N, C-alpha and C positions, 0 to 999 in steps of 0.2 A: 448434655452427653449423649452420644450416639449409642444405641443399643448393640449389644455384644452379638456377635453373629450366632446364629441358631447351633451351628455344629459344634462352636465352642462349649455353649451351655450344655448341651447335649453330653458332651464329653467330659465334661467336668461332673454333671450330675452321676454319670456312670463311674467315674473313678472314687466319687465320695462313697458310693454306696456299696462300691466292692468291698467284701469281706470274707474272712475265713471262719467258720464255724468251728473255732479251736477253745470254746468256752467250758471248759476248757479241756484240752486232751489230758487224761491222767498220765503219770509220769512214765507210764509204759509206751507211750505214743508222742509223735513229735509231728508237726506240720513243717514240711520243708519248703520254703519259698521259693527255692532255686529250681526244684523239680517240680513245684506245684502239687504235691503227694503229701498224705499222711502216714506216716510209718508207724510200723508196730516194731518198737525197739526192745529187745531184751535187756533191760539196765543190769539185771544181775550176772549177763553173761559178758560184759565189756572187757573187764580186765584180767579174770584168769588166765587166758591164753597169753597175754602180755607177760604177767608175773611168771608163768612157766616157761616162756621164753627167755626171760631175764636170768631164772634161776639155773637153767639149762647151760647159758653161756659162763657161769662160773666167774664172774666178776668182771668180764672182759665187754659185756653189752653196752652200748652207747647211752642207754637210759642209767645204767649203775654209774658210768663216770659222771652224767650230767648231774644225779644226785649227789655225788661226791663234791660237786661245785656249789651245790645249793648252800644259800648264805653268802656266797663270794660274789655273786651277782647281782645285779639290780636292773630294773627296768629303764629303759631310755627314757620315758615319758613322750617321747616324739610322736606317738599316735596322736594322742589329744590335741596336740599342738598342730599336727597337718590336717586333722579333720575340722579346724575352725577355720573357716572361711569366711572372705568378708560377707556382710549382707547382700543378698541377691545373687549370691553363687552357691555352689554346693560341691562336696567333695564326693566322689564314687569310690567305692569298694567294689572291684569287678571279681566275679567267681563264674567258674566254668559250670557247665551242666550238660547232663547226658542229653543227646539229640537223636532222633532218628535220621536225621540228615546230617553228617557231620563233615561231609567234604565241601570245601571252599577253595576253587582254583587250585586244587593239588595240597590244600593246607586240611589239617584235621582239627575240627572245632572241640575234639574232646582229646586234645594233645596238651598237657598242662604246660610242656614246655614252649610250644607256639604261643598259647594264650599269655603266658608270663610276659614275653616280649611285646605282644599286643597291647596288653594291658598298661604296660609302662609306657610305650611310645602314644598311646592314647591319653596321657595324663592322669591315669587312674592314680589315687593317694596309694592305695594297697591292693594287693590280691589277697582274697579268701579262698582258702583251700578247704573244702569239705573232705573229712579223711573217715567219716562213718562209711564201712564198707560197703552199705548199700547205695552210696551217692558218689563215692571218690572216683576221680577219672582214671587214678592207678593207684598202685598200691604204695608207690613211692612219690605221690604228688608233691607233698609238701617238700621233701629232698630234692626232686628234680627242679621246681620253682626255685628254691633258694640257690641251686647252682646257676640257673639262668640269669637271675637277678645280679648274682655276683659278677658275672661274666660283663656287666655293664659298669663295672667301677671305673671311673675315670671319664666316662662318657655323658653325653646329655641327651636325653633325662638319665639321670642316675638311677641306681638301684632303689625299689619302691618296698614298703612293709609288706610281711607275708603275716596274715590273719589265719589261724587253724581253726575250724569249726567242727565240732565232735560233741557228743553227749559226754561231755567230761565229767567223772565221779570220782576219780581218783588222781593223786598227783603222778604216778607213773605214766598216765596219760599225757600229763603236761610235760614231764620231763621227755617223752617220746617226741613230742613235736617240737620241743625246744631244743633237742639233739638234731632232728632234721632241718634246723634253719628257721623255724617261725620266730616272729618277733611280738606277736601277740596271741591271744585265744579268745574266742567267745564263750562265756561260762552262762549256762541256762538256769536261772532261779528257779524254773518250774521243776527241775529235776532233783534239785539238792536242797532248796529251802534256805531261808537266811544264813543259819549257822554254818552249815557247810559250804555255802558260796563263799562266805567270809573266808574260811580255812583255805578253799581253792584259791581265792585271790591272794591270800598271803604266801601260798606255795609258789604260785606263778611269779610273784613279785621276786622270791627268793631264787627262782630260775631265770630271772632276767625278761620275763614276760609281761608286755603290757595288757590289759585286760579290757573287754567289753562286757558288760553284764546285760544278759538278754531278759526282757520283761515283757508281761503280757496284760496285768492288770494293775488297778490301784495299790493294792497291797504289795506287790513285787516292786513297783516303783518307789514306793516308801522303804522297802527294805533295801533297795540299790542305793537310795540316798542315805540310809543310816550306814552302809557298809563303806560310803565314801567312794562310791564308784565314780570315776570321771568322765567314763563314756558309757551312755546306757542306750541298748540296742531295742528298739520295739518290733517285735514279731508277733507271729500268731494272731493276726488280728489285720482289717481293713485299715488304709491310710487314715480314713476319718478317725477311727477309733484310736489310731497311734498317736495322732495329733491331740486329742484330747488327753492323752496320759502324757505327752510331752509337757502340757503346761504345767505338771505338778513338778518339773524339775526345777530345782535353784539356779539362779545364774552362775553361767560358767561350766556348767556339766554340759558335755557334747552330747546331743540328740542324733541317732543314726536310725533311719527308716530301714527296716529289714522286712517290707511287707509286700504283698501281693500286688505287683504292677500288670497291666495288660501287655500281652505280647505284641498285639497290634499297635499300641498306643504307647509304647515302653517310651519313646523320646519326649512327647509332650508330658507322660504322666512324671517322668523325671523332672521336668520344669515345673510341675505343680508341686511336687514334694518341695522342691527348691522355695517355690512361692510361699508353702507353708511355714517355713522359716526353719525346718531341719537342717542340721549342718551336714549331714552326709547320708548316702543311701547305698544299700548292698543290691548289686544289681547281677543276677544268675541267670534262670532260664528266659526272662523278657529280653535281656541284651543277646544272649546267644540266638534265640528266635528271630531276632530282628535281623542278625548277621544272616541266618540261612535264606530268610524270607527276601531280603533286599540283595542278596548276593554281593554284601560290603564286608570288608573285613571287620574285626572288633575295634581296630584303631579309629575309623571313619564312624563308626557308631557313637564311641565315646565322645569324641570331639563334637558331634552335633549335641550330645546331652549335655555337654558342658558350655555349649554356646550361650550367650545370652538371649536364647529365644523366648518370643513372645509367646503364651499359651493361646492368646486371643486371636492372633495372626499368622503364626507360624505353623506351617503343615508337618515340621518334624524331619519332612525330606523332600526334596526337590529333585527329580529326573534323576535319583539314585545318587544325588551328591550330599544328602543327609542335610541340608542347610534349613535353618529357620529364619523367620523375622527376627531381625535383631533390634533390640531396645537400646542397648549400650555396649560398650566393649566392656569385657570380663577382666581377664589379666593378661600381662603382657610378659613374656620371658624373653631376656636379652642374654 
């Protein structure tokens, strides 16, 4: 057997050692992978303003109407099925992120409508929309994304799912994103603990939302399993640590890497995450920074990430065409 290229070994070592010291941020902070920053989040202040807005609307607010339908809705369950890909492939959940350089050939990389279409045409399984005030691309990002996806009804590729990311601590937040058009949410165990996360999972299901439970250590993985989570999202850590935690999942539970990937190695790092055995990966800042650096639209970068590229021999890009060495054919759409 021939030795692996030195550049490949070096890249793998850097990839495995990359980590985030979130051991762990207290409940008032959150490491955001998409923007690569640690946020101070005033948890106690997340919902009063929304509740005041709902009360002022005197029964006409969209959240009030959504809560009125609570219990008559049910999650589709399509998210877990969509994220389960054949061995050797990976599903991508694409997320926008704020950049200093946002213009690309007349298009804005911080425009949720533009990104929504690019992510769909790039064969992402879902769009992840961060609605925290510090990181959202717009105040109506979920609604704008949902409207753009609806415009693709009857087309190929058709609409993809919309996952809302926030510091969810109250069902009114879930009702708001459901009313805006989200089909799933990421629930952080770190913020809520096992009992409250279970309550939020139940509330989300009654609002028709699928859930991903975000974890960062062994205790949280065990709690997510006890809660019956069908999709577990590994964040607040490096990929090597996330892979260790992934081994604790029972068979059939979907594993999603929400870890720090290197912007200058985003394509090959996505292949590495795939080769570790994760079902899916959430890509924010690394995806956007690759688009900006290579002057390529998100569609091109996503297709390169989804190619059956070889970490050993593929460069992740070739003369701007974002091509990698191909080991075998991935999936064929007809």
